[in-house]
C-alpha positions in Angstrom: 78.0 -33.0 -97.7 77.6 -35.9 -95.8 73.9 -36.3 -94.3 75.5 -36.6 -90.9 76.7 -33.0 -92.1 73.0 -31.9 -93.3 71.6 -33.2 -90.2 73.7 -31.8 -87.9 71.7 -29.7 -85.4 73.9 -25.6 -85.2 75.5 -24.7 -81.9 73.2 -22.6 -80.0 73.9 -18.8 -79.8 75.4 -17.8 -76.7 72.7 -15.2 -75.7 74.3 -11.8 -74.7 74.8 -10.4 -71.6 73.6 -7.3 -70.9 76.2 -4.5 -69.5 73.6 -3.5 -66.7 72.4 -5.6 -63.8 68.7 -4.8 -63.0 67.9 -5.8 -59.4 64.0 -5.2 -59.4 61.9 -3.6 -61.8 61.0 -0.4 -59.7 64.3 0.5 -59.8 65.4 3.2 -61.3 69.1 2.9 -61.5 71.3 -0.5 -62.0 74.8 -1.6 -61.7 77.2 -2.1 -64.1 78.4 -5.3 -65.1 82.0 -4.1 -66.1 83.6 -0.5 -67.0 80.5 1.5 -69.6 82.4 3.8 -71.4 80.5 6.3 -73.8 81.0 5.8 -77.6 82.4 1.8 -76.6 79.2 0.7 -75.8 75.7 1.1 -77.3 72.4 2.2 -76.0 71.4 0.0 -73.0 67.7 -0.6 -72.9 67.1 2.8 -74.6 69.6 4.5 -72.6 72.8 6.1 -74.1 75.8 6.3 -71.4 76.5 10.2 -70.5 80.3 9.3 -69.0 82.3 6.4 -67.6 80.4 4.3 -65.0 83.4 2.2 -63.3 82.5 -1.5 -63.0 79.6 -2.1 -60.0 78.7 1.6 -59.9 75.0 2.6 -61.0 73.7 4.0 -64.2 70.6 5.7 -64.2 67.4 3.8 -66.2 66.3 7.0 -66.3 65.7 11.1 -65.6 65.5 11.3 -61.8 64.3 15.1 -60.8 66.4 16.1 -57.9 64.6 15.2 -54.1 63.5 12.6 -55.8 64.1 8.8 -54.8 66.6 6.5 -55.8 65.6 2.9 -56.4 67.3 -0.4 -55.9 66.4 -3.4 -54.6 63.0 -2.3 -55.2 64.2 0.1 -52.0 64.5 3.3 -51.1 68.7 3.9 -51.5 68.3 7.4 -51.0 67.2 11.2 -52.6 69.2 12.7 -55.7 70.3 16.1 -54.5 69.9 17.2 -57.7 68.8 16.2 -61.5 70.1 13.6 -62.8 69.6 12.8 -66.7 69.3 9.0 -68.0 72.1 7.6 -68.9 73.8 9.4 -65.9 76.1 8.0 -62.9 74.9 8.0 -59.9 77.2 8.3 -56.8 78.6 10.7 -54.1 77.6 13.6 -56.0 74.2 13.3 -56.6 72.8 11.2 -54.3 72.2 11.4 -50.4 70.4 9.6 -47.4 67.2 11.3 -46.1 64.5 10.0 -43.6 61.1 8.7 -45.0 59.2 6.4 -43.4 59.2 2.7 -43.2 56.5 -0.1 -43.2 57.8 -2.8 -40.0 54.7 -4.6 -40.3 55.9 -6.8 -37.3 55.6 -10.7 -38.0 54.0 -10.3 -41.4 56.5 -12.2 -43.6 57.6 -14.3 -41.1 56.9 -18.0 -42.0 57.5 -21.7 -40.3 61.1 -23.0 -41.8 60.8 -26.4 -43.7 63.3 -28.0 -41.2 64.7 -31.8 -42.8 64.4 -34.7 -40.5 67.4 -35.9 -38.3 67.9 -38.4 -40.7 68.1 -36.2 -43.7 70.4 -33.7 -42.9 73.6 -33.5 -44.3 77.1 -34.2 -41.7 80.1 -32.8 -40.5 83.2 -34.5 -38.7 83.1 -32.1 -35.2 84.2 -32.4 -31.8 81.4 -33.0 -29.4 81.7 -31.0 -25.8 79.9 -31.8 -22.8 77.4 -28.9 -22.8 75.9 -30.3 -26.6 78.0 -27.8 -28.7 80.3 -28.9 -31.4 83.2 -27.9 -32.2 85.4 -26.9 -35.4 88.6 -26.9 -34.6 90.3 -28.3 -31.0 93.0 -25.3 -29.5 93.7 -24.1 -26.2 93.6 -20.3 -25.8 95.4 -18.1 -23.1 93.3 -15.1 -22.7 94.7 -11.8 -20.9 92.0 -10.1 -18.5 93.9 -7.2 -19.1 96.1 -5.2 -21.1 99.2 -5.8 -18.5 99.2 -9.5 -18.8 99.2 -9.3 -22.8 103.1 -9.4 -23.5 102.9 -12.5 -21.1 100.6 -14.6 -22.5 101.8 -13.9 -25.9 105.2 -15.4 -24.5 103.2 -18.2 -23.4 101.8 -18.8 -26.7 105.7 -18.6 -28.5 106.9 -20.9 -26.9 104.2 -23.5 -28.2 104.7 -21.8 -32.0 108.4 -22.5 -32.1 109.6 -25.0 -34.9 108.4 -28.4 -33.3 106.5 -28.4 -30.4 103.0 -28.6 -31.2 103.9 -31.9 -33.1 104.9 -33.8 -29.2 100.7 -32.8 -28.7 98.5 -34.6 -31.6 95.2 -33.9 -31.6 95.2 -29.9 -30.9 95.2 -27.5 -33.1 97.4 -24.7 -31.5 97.9 -23.1 -28.9 96.0 -19.1 -29.1 97.1 -15.8 -27.3 93.5 -14.0 -27.1 94.5 -10.1 -25.8 93.4 -7.2 -25.5 94.0 -3.3 -24.9 91.4 -3.3 -21.7 90.5 -4.5 -18.3 91.2 -1.5 -16.2 90.0 1.9 -15.3 86.5 1.0 -16.6 83.1 1.3 -14.5 82.4 -2.2 -13.4 78.4 -1.7 -13.3 78.5 -0.1 -16.7 78.2 -2.0 -20.8 81.6 -2.0 -21.9 82.5 -4.1 -18.3 79.7 -6.2 -19.0 81.2 -6.9 -22.8 84.6 -7.6 -21.7 83.6 -10.4 -19.2 81.0 -11.9 -21.3 83.2 -11.8 -24.4 86.2 -13.5 -22.3 83.4 -15.9 -20.8 82.6 -16.8 -24.6 86.0 -17.6 -25.5 86.3 -19.8 -22.9 83.5 -21.9 -22.9 83.7 -22.0 -26.8 83.2 -25.3 -28.6 86.3 -25.1 -30.9 88.3 -24.2 -27.5 89.6 -27.6 -25.3 91.6 -25.8 -23.0 91.8 -22.7 -21.5 94.6 -20.3 -19.4 93.9 -16.8 -18.2 96.5 -15.0 -17.2 96.0 -11.4 -15.3 98.6 -9.0 -14.1 96.5 -8.7 -10.5 95.7 -5.5 -9.4 93.7 -4.7 -12.7 89.5 -3.6 -12.5 88.7 -7.3 -14.0 89.2 -9.3 -11.3 89.6 -13.1 -12.7 87.8 -15.1 -9.6 85.1 -12.0 -10.1 85.2 -12.6 -13.5 85.0 -16.6 -12.9 82.0 -15.9 -10.6 79.8 -13.8 -12.6 80.2 -16.0 -15.6 79.3 -19.2 -13.6 82.8 -20.4 -14.4 85.6 -22.4 -12.2 89.0 -23.5 -12.4 89.8 -27.0 -13.7 91.7 -29.4 -15.2 90.8 -27.8 -18.3 90.8 -24.1 -16.9 93.4 -22.8 -15.2 94.4 -19.3 -14.0 97.5 -17.5 -13.3 98.7 -13.6 -12.2 101.7 -12.1 -12.6 101.9 -10.3 -9.1 100.7 -13.6 -7.1 103.4 -15.8 -9.3 106.4 -13.3 -9.0 107.2 -11.8 -11.9 107.1 -12.1 -15.9 109.5 -15.1 -16.4 108.3 -17.1 -12.7 104.4 -16.6 -14.7 105.6 -17.4 -18.2 107.1 -20.3 -17.0 104.2 -21.4 -14.8 102.0 -20.6 -17.9 103.8 -22.7 -20.4 103.6 -25.8 -17.4 99.9 -25.4 -17.0 99.3 -25.1 -21.0 101.3 -28.6 -21.0 99.2 -30.2 -18.5 96.2 -29.7 -20.7 97.6 -30.9 -23.6 96.8 -35.0 -23.3 93.3 -34.0 -22.0 92.9 -32.0 -24.8 94.7 -34.1 -27.3 91.7 -36.7 -26.2 88.9 -35.3 -28.3 87.7 -36.8 -31.6 86.3 -35.8 -34.7 83.3 -37.8 -35.1 79.8 -37.1 -37.6 77.6 -35.1 -36.4 74.6 -33.2 -38.0 74.5 -29.8 -39.5 72.3 -28.6 -36.9 75.7 -28.1 -35.0 76.8 -25.6 -37.2 76.8 -21.6 -36.2 78.1 -19.6 -38.7 79.2 -15.7 -38.6 77.5 -14.0 -41.6 80.2 -11.0 -41.6 80.9 -8.5 -44.9 83.7 -6.2 -44.8 85.4 -4.1 -47.3 81.9 -3.9 -49.7 81.7 -3.3 -53.1 78.7 -2.1 -55.8 78.4 -6.2 -56.1 78.4 -7.5 -52.2 74.7 -7.1 -52.7 73.8 -8.6 -56.0 76.6 -11.9 -55.9 78.5 -13.4 -52.5 75.8 -11.7 -50.1 72.7 -13.4 -51.5 74.6 -16.5 -52.1 75.7 -16.4 -48.5 71.8 -15.7 -48.0 71.0 -19.2 -50.0 73.4 -20.9 -47.7 72.4 -19.4 -44.5 68.6 -20.8 -45.6 70.0 -24.5 -46.2 72.1 -24.6 -42.9 68.5 -23.4 -41.0 67.0 -25.8 -43.3 69.7 -28.6 -42.0 68.7 -27.3 -38.2 71.9 -25.0 -37.9 71.8 -21.6 -36.3 73.3 -18.2 -38.7 73.8 -14.9 -36.8 73.3 -11.7 -38.6 75.2 -8.6 -36.9 76.3 -4.7 -37.4 73.7 -3.2 -36.1 75.0 0.5 -38.3 74.6 -1.7 -41.4 71.6 -3.3 -41.5 70.4 0.5 -40.2 67.8 1.4 -43.1 67.3 -2.0 -44.1 65.5 -3.2 -40.8 62.1 -2.9 -41.8 63.1 -6.4 -43.8 64.1 -8.1 -40.6 61.0 -6.7 -38.5 58.5 -8.2 -40.8 60.3 -11.9 -41.0 60.2 -11.7 -37.2 58.9 -14.8 -35.3 56.8 -12.8 -32.7 56.3 -9.2 -31.8 59.1 -8.9 -28.9 61.6 -9.9 -31.4 61.1 -7.3 -33.8 60.5 -4.9 -30.8 64.1 -5.7 -29.5 65.6 -5.3 -32.6 64.5 -1.2 -33.0 65.3 -1.1 -29.6 68.7 -1.5 -30.2 68.9 0.7 -33.4 67.3 3.2 -30.4 70.3 2.4 -28.4 72.8 3.5 -31.2 71.1 6.5 -32.4 71.2 7.8 -28.9 75.2 6.8 -28.4 76.1 8.3 -32.0 74.6 11.0 -30.8 76.5 11.4 -27.4 79.7 10.5 -29.5 79.1 13.6 -31.9 78.4 11.0 -34.7 75.5 9.5 -37.2 74.4 6.6 -38.1 74.8 7.7 -41.9 78.9 7.3 -41.2 78.8 4.3 -43.9 80.0 3.7 -46.8 84.0 3.8 -46.0 86.1 5.3 -48.8 86.9 1.7 -50.1 83.1 0.9 -50.5 82.2 4.5 -51.9 85.2 3.5 -54.6 83.8 -0.1 -54.9 80.0 1.6 -56.2 78.3 2.1 -52.7 77.2 5.1 -51.7 75.1 5.2 -48.7 74.2 3.8 -45.6 71.3 2.8 -47.0 72.5 1.0 -50.4 74.9 -0.8 -47.8 72.9 -2.0 -45.5 70.4 -3.5 -47.9 72.8 -5.8 -49.2 74.4 -6.3 -45.8 70.9 -8.1 -44.7 71.0 -10.4 -47.8 73.6 -12.2 -45.8 70.6 -13.1 -43.6 68.8 -14.9 -46.5 64.9 -15.6 -46.6 64.2 -17.5 -43.3 62.2 -16.1 -40.0 64.1 -14.0 -37.8 64.0 -15.9 -34.3 66.0 -13.8 -32.2 67.9 -10.6 -31.1 70.9 -10.7 -28.6 73.2 -8.0 -27.4 76.6 -7.8 -27.6 78.3 -11.4 -27.1 75.7 -12.9 -25.3 75.4 -16.6 -25.8 73.5 -17.7 -28.8 71.0 -20.6 -27.7 68.5 -20.0 -30.5 68.1 -22.3 -33.9 67.8 -20.2 -37.3 68.2 -17.0 -38.5 69.6 -14.6 -35.3 70.7 -11.0 -35.1 73.1 -10.2 -32.4 74.0 -5.9 -32.1 77.5 -5.5 -32.8 79.3 -2.5 -34.4 79.7 -2.9 -38.0 83.8 -2.9 -37.4 85.1 -5.6 -38.3 87.1 -7.5 -35.8 84.6 -5.9 -32.8 81.4 -7.5 -34.8 83.1 -11.0 -35.3 84.7 -11.0 -31.4 81.0 -10.6 -30.5 79.6 -13.5 -32.7 82.5 -15.8 -31.5 82.0 -15.0 -28.1 78.3 -15.9 -28.6 79.7 -19.5 -30.3 79.6 -19.1 -33.8 82.2 -21.8 -35.0 82.6 -20.8 -38.5 82.7 -18.0 -40.0 81.3 -16.6 -43.3 82.9 -13.1 -44.8 82.3 -11.7 -47.7 84.4 -8.9 -49.5 84.4 -7.0 -52.5 87.4 -5.2 -52.0 89.8 -7.6 -50.2 89.7 -7.7 -46.6 92.3 -10.4 -45.2 91.6 -11.3 -41.6 91.2 -14.3 -39.5 89.4 -15.3 -36.3 91.0 -17.7 -34.2 89.8 -20.0 -32.7 86.9 -19.7 -35.8 88.1 -20.4 -39.2 86.9 -17.8 -41.4 85.6 -18.3 -45.5 86.7 -15.0 -47.8 83.5 -14.9 -50.2 84.9 -12.6 -53.2 82.1 -10.8 -54.6 83.8 -10.0 -58.0 86.1 -12.0 -60.3 88.7 -9.5 -60.8 89.5 -9.4 -56.9 89.5 -12.7 -56.8 92.2 -13.6 -59.2 93.9 -10.1 -58.2 93.8 -12.0 -54.5 93.8 -15.6 -54.7 96.0 -16.5 -52.3 94.0 -14.3 -49.7 90.2 -15.5 -51.2 88.8 -19.0 -50.6 85.6 -18.4 -53.0 85.0 -16.5 -56.1 81.7 -14.9 -56.3 81.9 -13.0 -59.2 80.4 -15.9 -61.4 77.1 -14.6 -60.7 78.2 -11.0 -61.7 79.2 -13.0 -64.9 76.5 -15.1 -65.3 78.3 -18.5 -65.4 76.3 -19.3 -61.9 73.3 -18.6 -60.1 72.8 -17.6 -57.1 71.3 -20.8 -55.5 74.5 -22.5 -57.3 76.8 -20.4 -56.0 74.9 -20.8 -52.4 75.3 -24.5 -52.8 78.5 -24.8 -53.4 79.5 -21.9 -50.1 77.2 -24.2 -48.2 79.4 -27.5 -49.3 82.4 -26.0 -48.3 81.0 -24.6 -45.1 80.8 -28.0 -44.2 84.4 -29.3 -45.1 85.5 -26.5 -43.7 83.6 -27.5 -40.2 85.3 -30.4 -40.9 89.0 -29.7 -40.9 89.8 -28.1 -44.3 92.1 -25.2 -43.3 90.5 -22.1 -45.1 93.5 -19.4 -46.8 93.3 -17.1 -43.6 94.3 -20.0 -41.2 97.3 -21.1 -44.2 98.3 -17.8 -43.9 98.4 -17.8 -39.8 95.8 -15.0 -39.3 94.0 -14.6 -36.6 96.4 -13.1 -33.9 95.2 -10.0 -34.1 91.2 -10.1 -34.1 90.4 -10.7 -30.5 88.8 -7.5 -30.6 86.1 -6.8 -27.3 83.1 -4.1 -28.2 85.4 -0.8 -25.4 81.8 1.0 -25.1 81.8 3.5 -21.8 84.3 5.7 -20.2 88.0 5.0 -19.5 88.6 6.5 -16.2 
């Protein structure tokens, strides 16, 4: 044997990865990293699995008596409906929600954000708009004021989607139809009307939008002149309006709409990408089709990326009020001021009343797909969802589709239904979306690009053409939350600079403009 051979170090043994993921020492359940099968899996931390535990699902680490709290993330996710022996599968058959006190402790965990100086911030190539906001895309949008003008609005946009047409208009990313199912037979003094007009105005003034054509029927409740006056808008070389009745019918309005868009093309196309610092980034934090890994991999990694965006002077917008229900105390404790915490609780109270009036319950989650993926109660789902917001101070709470002006972490009151939630966030000014998914959500949200973050590698491989990033690396142990968060942050900057997301490449985003309809339809 040579001297080199005798002195060469032995390769280090690869440490075995536990088949379970324990999220907090106080927990009495853990999550299966992959499927656990009795007889095939030896004792785990002294616990023998009693039955099949699907991947992403929970296993009891100790005996849990009927009525006792089940703990995950160091928090209560529900209560045992029967005695649960150690090693048993914990899910809908033996776990449910229940009422218990929460320590809202306003502002006790709020900490000053360690902001980077402007010269130290990351940069991206974006469109600086006259109001100071920065766009990540440059679209012209055709917005219907009412469902009755939706077909005409889509017909105008169809002209510009024909092969070769947009080649004549360099600098413009496309022409989008933003159509919806409302706009008439609603109370102009109600919340629904507020939400609709505010949402339309938010898209019309969005930093990713360079030109706007609004098309109405003419006799609808949501009158365009009233909307413009209400929202402080006016017609210009970048904002045109038409009504079908005044223009003379369908074909004449389509022709007039095409002409109006063509006139805007040279103006909108003059915009150029310039170097901007990351303070111009406003990210919508969203999750859909969540699974048992969402709160373990993609959501906390996105939370780390969110903290980085905040440090670089940017803004991140958490939403989906019914899906932070049960975890709201984690946000009130981080509120910058007592009135911010109170406003969040006020919105929770509004939802309690809203669900009662509509014969529903706050615990209407998780969905079928969530349960199949390992989530059992709304408390468990919410605790994982809140992780998207990272660890910085909660600076403000906004109502649906309100313009976001604060920097840092903010919350917007929205439903949990993804198209409605993201519509509100985009209306508020979000110029990019980070969407975590464990089951495989595929939607896009023009005019804002949407990054899809897969919570587990199996789904990422199965739906690779629909996913931008594999976050299952945290589950397998090949990447830390911090490392993945850095990678997400880098992809956000690349996307903001023009890199296409997979949902953009697939053409998603034409059907996801869904303003929140609240109130009676008369």
